[in-house]
N, C-alpha and C positions, 0 to 999 in steps of 0.2 A: 347520820341518812344522807344517802347519794341525791344528788339532783336529778333532776329527767335526764337533762344531758349528758350526766356521769352513767346513770344508766344503760345507755345506748353504746358507750365506748367501747371496744373491743378490747378483749382480753392482753393482748400485745400489740404492737404497732403493726405488724404483719396482716393484723387482722384488715387493716384499710385496704390491704391491696388486694380483696376476695372480693369476686361478685356477691356472694351469699351474704357478705357483713352489711351491703347498702341495700341488697333487699329486705332484708331482715329489719336492717335501722329504717326504714324510709317507710315500712308497715307498720312499725310503732309510732310512725309519726303522722300518721294519717288524719290527723285533727286537723290540717290547714296551717300548721303553723311554717316559720318560714327558720332559716339558720346561714349565717353570713360567716365564714371563719375571719376576715381579718378586718375587715373595714364596713363600715355601713355603706350602704350602697349612696346614699346619700351625700354621705361625703365624697362618693366620686365625679358625682356629677361635672363639678368644675374642671376636672381631669376630661373628660369627656367632651365638655365642649370645647376646650383647646384642642383635642387632637383631629374633633372631627369638624372645625371652624371654616367657615369660607374664606379661603386663604386669597389673599390680595398681591400676594408674592410667585416667583417661581419658581417656589419648594415644590418639590417631586415626590413627599411623602404619601402614600398610600393611605386612602380614607379623608386625608384632607383636604379640603374645598366641596365636600358633599354635603356639609352639614349634617340635618338630621335626617337627609336622605340617606345615610353611610349604613352599606348592610354590614351587621354584626353577627359574629358567632361566640356564641358562647360555650367553653369544652368544657364538660364535666359540672353542669349548671345544678343539678341537686336541687334543692328546696330554695335556694337564694330567692331574694326579695331584687337583685339587681336587674333581671329583666323587665320586672313589672314597674318599676322607680324610671330605667331608662323610658320604657312606654308611656308611662304615663307625662314625661318630659318633653317627647316628641319626636324619640327614634322608633320608630316603627317597624323598621325592617330586619329582626329580628330573628335569627335560628340559635335554640337554643338543644345541647346535645348535651346526655349523660347515659350511662350504659345501664342504667337499671330499669328496668320497664315498670314499672311499680312506681316510681318518681315522676317519669314522664306523663304517665294517665294521670297521678294526681294533678301535675302543673296542667295539664291539657284542661282536665277540668276545672280547674281554680279560676282559668283565664280566658279560655274560649268567648266568654260572651263577651268582658270588659275589654280584652285586645285579643281581637280575632285575627288580627295580622302577624301574630308572634307565632313562630313555629317550633313545635317542643318535639326531638326525634331521639327515639331510642338508637344509639350510636356508641361504639367505641372510640375513642380517641387515635389508638394505636390504628384503626382501619375504616377512615375519613370516607365517606361515600361522595365526597363531590370534586367539579371538577375545579383546575386551579385556578387560582384567581378569582373564586367565586365570591368573595367578601373583602371586605375592603380593611375591615379589622375584627382582629381574633383576640378575643380577651382570653384569658386564664386567671382566674380569680384562687386559685390555689393547686391546680392538677399539676401545677411544677413540682410543688415542694410533696406531694404526697407521692409522686412517681419517682421523684428522687429518695425519699425513706423507704419507697418499695423495693429498688432496685438495693438500694444500703441492705435491706433486709436479705438477699438472696447475695450479693455480693460485695460483702463490706471491706473487702482489699480493692475493689476495683475503683472506688467511688473517693478521694480527698478532700 
């Protein structure tokens, strides 16, 4: 018997590269669940603390020194709990994007009351609609892996 996670897997890895797969997956997961591909968001909190800490030195690292005021963009947010964990720990200037309208609508509904400053936008990472330097930090918690697999499915000879 397959688990609920297995029931939502595409028949091949190429399926991850289709918009239709993600819309169907999130439509099937409309029960308020979250899914994080690699690590629990709480595991990442010390990393965010370090990367956004108010600097006492002269480092010129983008995002460093702004603390909880750091403006964060999350690429391909899906239904991850990362945004809510960051928000609930003080980072409120978060913009989450995904190209699935279904998941963005779900996440807006889920967070609009408890986390009103967090933004949810339907947007493709290959066509970002932001001005240069709009963010102090960009979080990719799996898009690079997905994109590499997708490109490999199209051009297996071109990626080593």
